[in-house]
LOROLUM-846384 format. One line per field, with one value per residue (C-alpha): residue number from 0; x negated, y, z; residue in one letter. Coordinates in steps of 0.5 Angstrom, whole numbers, padded with zeros to 4 digits, m for minus. Layout:
N
resi [NUM | ...]
xx [X | ...]
yy [Y | ...]
zz [Z | ...]
resn [A | ...]
END
This chain:
474
resi [0 | 1 | 2 | 3 | 4 | 5 | 6 | 7 | 8 | 9 | 10 | 11 | 12 | 13 | 14 | 15 | 16 | 17 | 18 | 19 | 20 | 21 | 22 | 23 | 24 | 25 | 26 | 27 | 28 | 29 | 30 | 31 | 32 | 33 | 34 | 35 | 36 | 37 | 38 | 39 | 40 | 41 | 42 | 43 | 44 | 45 | 46 | 47 | 48 | 49 | 50 | 51 | 52 | 53 | 54 | 55 | 56 | 57 | 58 | 59 | 60 | 61 | 62 | 63 | 64 | 65 | 66 | 67 | 68 | 69 | 70 | 71 | 72 | 73 | 74 | 75 | 76 | 77 | 78 | 79 | 80 | 81 | 82 | 83 | 84 | 85 | 86 | 87 | 88 | 89 | 90 | 91 | 92 | 93 | 94 | 95 | 96 | 97 | 98 | 99 | 100 | 101 | 102 | 103 | 104 | 105 | 106 | 107 | 108 | 109 | 110 | 111 | 112 | 113 | 114 | 115 | 116 | 117 | 118 | 119 | 120 | 121 | 122 | 123 | 124 | 125 | 126 | 127 | 128 | 129 | 130 | 131 | 132 | 133 | 134 | 135 | 136 | 137 | 138 | 139 | 140 | 141 | 142 | 143 | 144 | 145 | 146 | 147 | 148 | 149 | 150 | 151 | 152 | 153 | 154 | 155 | 156 | 157 | 158 | 159 | 160 | 161 | 162 | 163 | 164 | 165 | 166 | 167 | 168 | 169 | 170 | 171 | 172 | 173 | 174 | 175 | 176 | 177 | 178 | 179 | 180 | 181 | 182 | 183 | 184 | 185 | 186 | 187 | 188 | 189 | 190 | 191 | 192 | 193 | 194 | 195 | 196 | 197 | 198 | 199 | 200 | 201 | 202 | 203 | 204 | 205 | 206 | 207 | 208 | 209 | 210 | 211 | 212 | 213 | 214 | 215 | 216 | 217 | 218 | 219 | 220 | 221 | 222 | 223 | 224 | 225 | 226 | 227 | 228 | 229 | 230 | 231 | 232 | 233 | 234 | 235 | 236 | 237 | 238 | 239 | 240 | 241 | 242 | 243 | 244 | 245 | 246 | 247 | 248 | 249 | 250 | 251 | 252 | 253 | 254 | 255 | 256 | 257 | 258 | 259 | 260 | 261 | 262 | 263 | 264 | 265 | 266 | 267 | 268 | 269 | 270 | 271 | 272 | 273 | 274 | 275 | 276 | 277 | 278 | 279 | 280 | 281 | 282 | 283 | 284 | 285 | 286 | 287 | 288 | 289 | 290 | 291 | 292 | 293 | 294 | 295 | 296 | 297 | 298 | 299 | 300 | 301 | 302 | 303 | 304 | 305 | 306 | 307 | 308 | 309 | 310 | 311 | 312 | 313 | 314 | 315 | 316 | 317 | 318 | 319 | 320 | 321 | 322 | 323 | 324 | 325 | 326 | 327 | 328 | 329 | 330 | 331 | 332 | 333 | 334 | 335 | 336 | 337 | 338 | 339 | 340 | 341 | 342 | 343 | 344 | 345 | 346 | 347 | 348 | 349 | 350 | 351 | 352 | 353 | 354 | 355 | 356 | 357 | 358 | 359 | 360 | 361 | 362 | 363 | 364 | 365 | 366 | 367 | 368 | 369 | 370 | 371 | 372 | 373 | 374 | 375 | 376 | 377 | 378 | 379 | 380 | 381 | 382 | 383 | 384 | 385 | 386 | 387 | 388 | 389 | 390 | 391 | 392 | 393 | 394 | 395 | 396 | 397 | 398 | 399 | 400 | 401 | 402 | 403 | 404 | 405 | 406 | 407 | 408 | 409 | 410 | 411 | 412 | 413 | 414 | 415 | 416 | 417 | 418 | 419 | 420 | 421 | 422 | 423 | 424 | 425 | 426 | 427 | 428 | 429 | 430 | 431 | 432 | 433 | 434 | 435 | 436 | 437 | 438 | 439 | 440 | 441 | 442 | 443 | 444 | 445 | 446 | 447 | 448 | 449 | 450 | 451 | 452 | 453 | 454 | 455 | 456 | 457 | 458 | 459 | 460 | 461 | 462 | 463 | 464 | 465 | 466 | 467 | 468 | 469 | 470 | 471 | 472 | 473]
xx [0135 | 0129 | 0123 | 0123 | 0130 | 0128 | 0122 | 0126 | 0131 | 0126 | 0122 | 0128 | 0130 | 0123 | 0118 | 0118 | 0115 | 0110 | 0113 | 0119 | 0126 | 0129 | 0136 | 0134 | 0130 | 0135 | 0139 | 0133 | 0130 | 0123 | 0117 | 0113 | 0106 | 0103 | 0097 | 0092 | 0086 | 0082 | 0086 | 0093 | 0097 | 0102 | 0109 | 0113 | 0116 | 0110 | 0110 | 0103 | 0103 | 0097 | 0095 | 0095 | 0093 | 0088 | 0093 | 0093 | 0086 | 0082 | 0081 | 0074 | 0072 | 0078 | 0082 | 0079 | 0072 | 0068 | 0062 | 0066 | 0070 | 0064 | 0061 | 0067 | 0067 | 0059 | 0060 | 0066 | 0061 | 0057 | 0061 | 0068 | 0067 | 0063 | 0063 | 0058 | 0059 | 0053 | 0051 | 0050 | 0051 | 0047 | 0052 | 0053 | 0046 | 0045 | 0051 | 0049 | 0042 | 0044 | 0050 | 0044 | 0040 | 0045 | 0047 | 0040 | 0039 | 0045 | 0044 | 0037 | 0034 | 0041 | 0039 | 0044 | 0041 | 0039 | 0041 | 0042 | 0049 | 0046 | 0043 | 0047 | 0040 | 0038 | 0031 | 0030 | 0030 | 0034 | 0030 | 0031 | 0035 | 0040 | 0042 | 0047 | 0043 | 0047 | 0053 | 0059 | 0064 | 0071 | 0077 | 0081 | 0081 | 0085 | 0080 | 0074 | 0077 | 0078 | 0071 | 0069 | 0073 | 0071 | 0064 | 0064 | 0068 | 0063 | 0057 | 0058 | 0059 | 0052 | 0049 | 0052 | 0057 | 0063 | 0070 | 0069 | 0076 | 0079 | 0078 | 0079 | 0083 | 0087 | 0094 | 0096 | 0091 | 0092 | 0087 | 0091 | 0096 | 0093 | 0095 | 0088 | 0088 | 0095 | 0093 | 0088 | 0093 | 0097 | 0103 | 0109 | 0114 | 0109 | 0107 | 0112 | 0116 | 0110 | 0108 | 0110 | 0104 | 0099 | 0093 | 0092 | 0088 | 0087 | 0089 | 0086 | 0090 | 0090 | 0086 | 0092 | 0091 | 0097 | 0101 | 0097 | 0099 | 0096 | 0099 | 0093 | 0090 | 0083 | 0078 | 0080 | 0081 | 0074 | 0076 | 0081 | 0082 | 0075 | 0076 | 0082 | 0077 | 0072 | 0077 | 0079 | 0072 | 0070 | 0076 | 0075 | 0069 | 0068 | 0074 | 0072 | 0068 | 0068 | 0072 | 0075 | 0076 | 0077 | 0072 | 0074 | 0081 | 0086 | 0089 | 0095 | 0097 | 0098 | 0092 | 0090 | 0083 | 0079 | 0076 | 0069 | 0065 | 0070 | 0067 | 0060 | 0063 | 0066 | 0060 | 0056 | 0061 | 0060 | 0053 | 0054 | 0059 | 0056 | 0061 | 0060 | 0062 | 0066 | 0067 | 0073 | 0071 | 0076 | 0079 | 0074 | 0068 | 0065 | 0065 | 0072 | 0070 | 0065 | 0059 | 0058 | 0061 | 0065 | 0060 | 0055 | 0058 | 0057 | 0050 | 0054 | 0051 | 0056 | 0054 | 0059 | 0062 | 0068 | 0068 | 0074 | 0078 | 0074 | 0068 | 0070 | 0072 | 0079 | 0079 | 0078 | 0080 | 0073 | 0071 | 0065 | 0063 | 0056 | 0053 | 0046 | 0041 | 0042 | 0049 | 0047 | 0041 | 0046 | 0049 | 0042 | 0041 | 0040 | 0046 | 0048 | 0049 | 0055 | 0053 | 0055 | 0060 | 0066 | 0069 | 0070 | 0075 | 0076 | 0074 | 0068 | 0063 | 0067 | 0062 | 0067 | 0068 | 0061 | 0060 | 0065 | 0062 | 0055 | 0058 | 0062 | 0055 | 0051 | 0056 | 0056 | 0048 | 0049 | 0054 | 0052 | 0059 | 0058 | 0054 | 0060 | 0065 | 0064 | 0067 | 0073 | 0074 | 0073 | 0079 | 0083 | 0082 | 0084 | 0090 | 0092 | 0091 | 0096 | 0101 | 0100 | 0104 | 0110 | 0116 | 0117 | 0109 | 0108 | 0100 | 0095 | 0089 | 0083 | 0076 | 0073 | 0078 | 0083 | 0089 | 0095 | 0101 | 0106 | 0113 | 0117 | 0124 | 0122 | 0115 | 0115 | 0118 | 0114 | 0121 | 0120 | 0125 | 0129 | 0126 | 0132 | 0132 | 0126 | 0124 | 0117 | 0120 | 0124 | 0118 | 0114 | 0120 | 0121 | 0113 | 0114 | 0119 | 0113 | 0108 | 0105 | 0105 | 0104 | 0106 | 0108 | 0107 | 0114 | 0114 | 0106 | 0105 | 0098 | 0093 | 0088 | 0086 | 0080 | 0074 | 0073 | 0079 | 0078 | 0079 | 0084 | 0088 | 0087 | 0089 | 0095 | 0097 | 0097 | 0101 | 0106 | 0106 | 0108 | 0113 | 0116 | 0116 | 0120 | 0125 | 0126 | 0126 | 0128]
yy [0083 | 0079 | 0080 | 0073 | 0074 | 0082 | 0079 | 0074 | 0079 | 0084 | 0079 | 0077 | 0085 | 0087 | 0082 | 0079 | 0072 | 0069 | 0063 | 0063 | 0064 | 0069 | 0067 | 0061 | 0064 | 0068 | 0062 | 0059 | 0060 | 0063 | 0060 | 0066 | 0064 | 0068 | 0064 | 0059 | 0055 | 0050 | 0046 | 0048 | 0054 | 0056 | 0060 | 0065 | 0059 | 0056 | 0050 | 0048 | 0045 | 0042 | 0046 | 0041 | 0045 | 0050 | 0056 | 0055 | 0052 | 0057 | 0055 | 0051 | 0051 | 0052 | 0058 | 0063 | 0060 | 0064 | 0065 | 0068 | 0072 | 0075 | 0077 | 0081 | 0084 | 0086 | 0089 | 0093 | 0096 | 0098 | 0100 | 0096 | 0099 | 0102 | 0102 | 0098 | 0103 | 0107 | 0104 | 0098 | 0095 | 0090 | 0084 | 0085 | 0084 | 0078 | 0074 | 0075 | 0073 | 0067 | 0065 | 0065 | 0061 | 0056 | 0055 | 0054 | 0049 | 0045 | 0046 | 0046 | 0039 | 0036 | 0034 | 0039 | 0040 | 0048 | 0051 | 0058 | 0060 | 0063 | 0057 | 0051 | 0048 | 0043 | 0043 | 0039 | 0041 | 0048 | 0054 | 0059 | 0064 | 0058 | 0058 | 0062 | 0068 | 0074 | 0076 | 0080 | 0081 | 0082 | 0081 | 0074 | 0068 | 0071 | 0077 | 0073 | 0069 | 0076 | 0078 | 0072 | 0072 | 0079 | 0078 | 0072 | 0076 | 0082 | 0077 | 0075 | 0082 | 0084 | 0078 | 0081 | 0075 | 0078 | 0074 | 0070 | 0074 | 0068 | 0062 | 0055 | 0052 | 0046 | 0044 | 0044 | 0049 | 0054 | 0060 | 0065 | 0070 | 0076 | 0077 | 0075 | 0069 | 0067 | 0067 | 0061 | 0058 | 0052 | 0051 | 0053 | 0053 | 0059 | 0062 | 0061 | 0067 | 0072 | 0069 | 0076 | 0079 | 0074 | 0074 | 0068 | 0062 | 0055 | 0049 | 0042 | 0036 | 0035 | 0029 | 0027 | 0020 | 0018 | 0022 | 0022 | 0027 | 0022 | 0016 | 0012 | 0009 | 0010 | 0007 | 0004 | 0011 | 0013 | 0020 | 0021 | 0028 | 0030 | 0028 | 0033 | 0038 | 0037 | 0037 | 0044 | 0047 | 0044 | 0048 | 0054 | 0055 | 0062 | 0064 | 0062 | 0066 | 0060 | 0054 | 0055 | 0049 | 0047 | 0042 | 0035 | 0037 | 0041 | 0043 | 0047 | 0043 | 0037 | 0035 | 0032 | 0029 | 0028 | 0021 | 0020 | 0023 | 0028 | 0034 | 0033 | 0031 | 0038 | 0042 | 0038 | 0040 | 0047 | 0047 | 0043 | 0048 | 0055 | 0056 | 0059 | 0054 | 0058 | 0054 | 0056 | 0053 | 0058 | 0051 | 0046 | 0050 | 0050 | 0043 | 0041 | 0035 | 0033 | 0037 | 0045 | 0045 | 0040 | 0041 | 0038 | 0031 | 0031 | 0035 | 0041 | 0048 | 0053 | 0059 | 0063 | 0060 | 0063 | 0063 | 0065 | 0062 | 0058 | 0063 | 0067 | 0061 | 0063 | 0070 | 0075 | 0076 | 0076 | 0073 | 0073 | 0071 | 0068 | 0069 | 0066 | 0071 | 0069 | 0072 | 0078 | 0080 | 0081 | 0087 | 0091 | 0097 | 0104 | 0108 | 0111 | 0104 | 0103 | 0096 | 0097 | 0092 | 0097 | 0093 | 0094 | 0094 | 0099 | 0093 | 0090 | 0087 | 0089 | 0089 | 0085 | 0080 | 0079 | 0078 | 0073 | 0069 | 0069 | 0067 | 0061 | 0059 | 0059 | 0054 | 0049 | 0049 | 0049 | 0044 | 0040 | 0040 | 0037 | 0031 | 0030 | 0029 | 0022 | 0018 | 0023 | 0022 | 0014 | 0015 | 0019 | 0014 | 0008 | 0011 | 0014 | 0006 | 0004 | 0010 | 0008 | 0001 | 0005 | 0004 | 0011 | 0013 | 0013 | 0015 | 0017 | 0021 | 0025 | 0028 | 0029 | 0032 | 0034 | 0030 | 0029 | 0024 | 0024 | 0022 | 0018 | 0016 | 0009 | 0007 | 0002 | 0007 | 0013 | 0017 | 0023 | 0026 | 0032 | 0039 | 0041 | 0035 | 0039 | 0032 | 0034 | 0040 | 0035 | 0031 | 0037 | 0040 | 0033 | 0034 | 0041 | 0038 | 0033 | 0038 | 0038 | 0044 | 0042 | 0045 | 0041 | 0042 | 0040 | 0032 | 0032 | 0032 | 0036 | 0034 | 0039 | 0040 | 0044 | 0041 | 0041 | 0037 | 0031 | 0023 | 0023 | 0029 | 0026 | 0019 | 0022 | 0027 | 0021 | 0016 | 0022 | 0023 | 0016 | 0016 | 0022 | 0019 | 0013 | 0017 | 0022 | 0017 | 0010]
zz [0162 | 0164 | 0160 | 0156 | 0154 | 0152 | 0148 | 0144 | 0142 | 0140 | 0136 | 0132 | 0131 | 0129 | 0126 | 0119 | 0120 | 0115 | 0111 | 0115 | 0113 | 0117 | 0117 | 0120 | 0125 | 0127 | 0130 | 0133 | 0140 | 0139 | 0142 | 0145 | 0147 | 0152 | 0154 | 0152 | 0155 | 0152 | 0147 | 0150 | 0149 | 0154 | 0153 | 0157 | 0161 | 0163 | 0158 | 0156 | 0148 | 0145 | 0139 | 0134 | 0128 | 0131 | 0131 | 0123 | 0122 | 0126 | 0133 | 0133 | 0141 | 0144 | 0147 | 0152 | 0151 | 0156 | 0151 | 0146 | 0151 | 0154 | 0147 | 0145 | 0151 | 0151 | 0144 | 0146 | 0151 | 0145 | 0139 | 0137 | 0129 | 0124 | 0117 | 0112 | 0107 | 0107 | 0114 | 0117 | 0124 | 0129 | 0129 | 0122 | 0120 | 0125 | 0123 | 0115 | 0117 | 0121 | 0116 | 0110 | 0115 | 0116 | 0109 | 0106 | 0111 | 0109 | 0102 | 0101 | 0098 | 0097 | 0090 | 0087 | 0080 | 0080 | 0074 | 0071 | 0069 | 0063 | 0060 | 0064 | 0064 | 0070 | 0072 | 0078 | 0086 | 0087 | 0087 | 0092 | 0087 | 0087 | 0094 | 0098 | 0100 | 0100 | 0105 | 0103 | 0108 | 0108 | 0112 | 0111 | 0107 | 0101 | 0101 | 0101 | 0095 | 0091 | 0092 | 0089 | 0083 | 0082 | 0083 | 0078 | 0073 | 0073 | 0073 | 0066 | 0064 | 0067 | 0064 | 0057 | 0056 | 0054 | 0054 | 0060 | 0063 | 0066 | 0071 | 0072 | 0078 | 0080 | 0081 | 0088 | 0090 | 0095 | 0095 | 0099 | 0098 | 0095 | 0087 | 0085 | 0090 | 0088 | 0080 | 0082 | 0086 | 0084 | 0089 | 0085 | 0091 | 0094 | 0087 | 0082 | 0084 | 0083 | 0076 | 0072 | 0076 | 0075 | 0071 | 0066 | 0068 | 0066 | 0071 | 0071 | 0074 | 0082 | 0084 | 0088 | 0088 | 0092 | 0087 | 0081 | 0075 | 0070 | 0072 | 0073 | 0079 | 0083 | 0082 | 0076 | 0073 | 0072 | 0075 | 0069 | 0072 | 0071 | 0064 | 0063 | 0067 | 0062 | 0056 | 0058 | 0059 | 0052 | 0049 | 0053 | 0057 | 0053 | 0057 | 0064 | 0069 | 0074 | 0077 | 0084 | 0088 | 0095 | 0097 | 0098 | 0101 | 0098 | 0105 | 0104 | 0098 | 0103 | 0106 | 0099 | 0100 | 0094 | 0091 | 0092 | 0086 | 0084 | 0087 | 0085 | 0078 | 0078 | 0080 | 0074 | 0069 | 0071 | 0070 | 0063 | 0061 | 0063 | 0068 | 0075 | 0081 | 0087 | 0093 | 0097 | 0104 | 0108 | 0111 | 0110 | 0113 | 0120 | 0121 | 0119 | 0115 | 0119 | 0117 | 0117 | 0110 | 0106 | 0100 | 0103 | 0103 | 0095 | 0095 | 0092 | 0092 | 0090 | 0086 | 0091 | 0097 | 0101 | 0109 | 0114 | 0119 | 0124 | 0123 | 0129 | 0133 | 0132 | 0135 | 0130 | 0123 | 0119 | 0112 | 0108 | 0101 | 0100 | 0093 | 0091 | 0089 | 0081 | 0082 | 0086 | 0082 | 0076 | 0080 | 0081 | 0076 | 0076 | 0079 | 0072 | 0070 | 0074 | 0076 | 0083 | 0086 | 0087 | 0093 | 0100 | 0106 | 0112 | 0117 | 0113 | 0117 | 0124 | 0130 | 0134 | 0129 | 0128 | 0135 | 0136 | 0130 | 0133 | 0139 | 0135 | 0132 | 0138 | 0141 | 0135 | 0137 | 0144 | 0145 | 0139 | 0136 | 0130 | 0133 | 0137 | 0132 | 0130 | 0135 | 0134 | 0127 | 0128 | 0133 | 0128 | 0122 | 0127 | 0129 | 0122 | 0120 | 0125 | 0123 | 0115 | 0117 | 0119 | 0115 | 0112 | 0112 | 0105 | 0105 | 0110 | 0109 | 0112 | 0111 | 0118 | 0123 | 0117 | 0116 | 0113 | 0114 | 0108 | 0110 | 0104 | 0104 | 0100 | 0101 | 0095 | 0090 | 0094 | 0093 | 0098 | 0102 | 0099 | 0101 | 0104 | 0109 | 0113 | 0115 | 0116 | 0120 | 0124 | 0126 | 0128 | 0132 | 0136 | 0138 | 0140 | 0145 | 0147 | 0148 | 0142 | 0136 | 0129 | 0123 | 0117 | 0109 | 0106 | 0108 | 0110 | 0118 | 0118 | 0123 | 0124 | 0132 | 0135 | 0134 | 0141 | 0143 | 0147 | 0145 | 0150 | 0147 | 0140 | 0142 | 0146 | 0140 | 0135 | 0139 | 0140 | 0132 | 0131 | 0136 | 0133 | 0126 | 0128 | 0132 | 0126 | 0120 | 0122]
resn [X | X | X | X | X | X | X | X | X | X | X | X | X | X | X | X | X | X | X | X | X | X | X | X | X | X | X | X | X | X | X | X | X | X | X | X | X | X | X | X | X | X | X | X | X | X | X | X | X | X | X | X | X | X | X | X | X | X | X | X | X | X | X | X | X | X | X | X | X | X | X | X | X | X | X | X | X | X | X | X | X | X | X | X | X | X | X | X | X | X | X | X | X | X | X | X | X | X | X | X | X | X | X | X | X | X | X | X | X | X | X | X | X | X | X | X | X | X | X | X | X | X | X | X | X | X | X | X | X | X | X | X | X | X | X | X | X | X | X | X | X | X | X | X | X | X | X | X | X | X | X | X | X | X | X | X | X | X | X | X | X | X | X | X | X | X | X | X | X | X | X | X | X | X | X | X | X | X | X | X | X | X | X | X | X | X | X | X | X | X | X | X | X | X | X | X | X | X | X | X | X | X | X | X | X | X | X | X | X | X | X | X | X | X | X | X | X | X | X | X | X | X | X | X | X | X | X | X | X | X | X | X | X | X | X | X | X | X | X | X | X | X | X | X | X | X | X | X | X | X | X | X | X | X | X | X | X | X | X | X | X | X | X | X | X | X | X | X | X | X | X | X | X | X | X | X | X | X | X | X | X | X | X | X | X | X | X | X | X | X | X | X | X | X | X | X | X | X | X | X | X | X | X | X | X | X | X | X | X | X | X | X | X | X | X | X | X | X | X | X | X | X | X | X | X | X | X | X | X | X | X | X | X | X | X | X | X | X | X | X | X | X | X | X | X | X | X | X | X | X | X | X | X | X | X | X | X | X | X | X | X | X | X | X | X | X | X | X | X | X | X | X | X | X | X | X | X | X | X | X | X | X | X | X | X | X | X | X | X | X | X | X | X | X | X | X | X | X | X | X | X | X | X | X | X | X | X | X | X | X | X | X | X | X | X | X | X | X | X | X | X | X | X | X | X | X | X | X | X | X | X | X | X | X | X | X | X | X | X | X | X | X | X | X | X | X | X | X | X | X | X | X | X | X | X | X | X | X | X | X | X | X | X | X | X | X | X | X | X | X | X | X | X | X]
END
């Protein structure tokens, strides 16, 4: 038996794949990747595929990026892992300093009203203790969210405020798959099965303008979804420790792009009603929306910001939760007071991951990654506009290089394809035959390539998407 066949059989025999119906997988020929270069992946048959979803939204600068490869090799020659429990490490310190510098440069002077969560008062330009300043390491997006939730809960305890034992989140939200993250999620197809295991939360309407929960139209609605959020906060702010939100784009919810002003409005409501603001930038951070952090677009400074995915350029698992000094200082006290944040992971601050992240950030600066995005974003928006005219494309949406193309059975009524028809998957399987790897979210074709993608590669991918939609839907 040749190696490729043996690998395929071993995969089906031993691996349980995430978000995959394994009964169907058993009847498929698995695509097995053995190499990568630039924005392409290579399978065991030598076929090349454009990585149109950045290997699940993590790759930034392309595969086999020389600078990141070398940084990891150099760190291996020093030490591959040591704990942060009672010790520190060179790359963990350097990365934390670098992230705080970048975050403060991104958020300082953005015009966000500074306020103390304890009194909810706005006092003008943000003081130092209201800016991201303290880095807590973990392993992935879900754990960065767990950290933020626990910090927010414990913050209020240390401030002497009792009763803030719940959270406010959005419908269509996705913050990860650990139980705390699922509790603040809002996608029933992923989360409903675990209902008995979850803690109480409050849900506000999703700002999903194409399929508005409130049956109104933007901009005439005056952001009615924010009014509903304020209704919840007015009634329950004494129970709510924090609002958690994916800034500007609900990614796993279907690339739902917020209407202008919604994010800033939500931040202001948190200040008004004495509630912390957690920005889950796991998917939106590191340039995906055209700026380093999505919150920058509306001059929003979070109390806690969750980062992962692109932090290492798609090389190694690493995550951070960055807190303000206002939050951090609430945990300071005598040993006997037990104000310590009792949370940690075996691989917290892993030196290899930190080294990769430092190299990733160096590339942002050296190659002017953010500065080069504008023409790519313009090209994407131009081609999305053309796709929107197709008979079975109900809606297109994007922020930066994060985009979704929503397929519908009937454009006039917005009637969707039935889930079991797997129309999004049918389009993506056809694109695979054309040398492009995409992964849908139901009927939404997700477009989220590496930031390093060339305009030629991006244009070719969008042309192929249009052709595949026509072949499958018309």
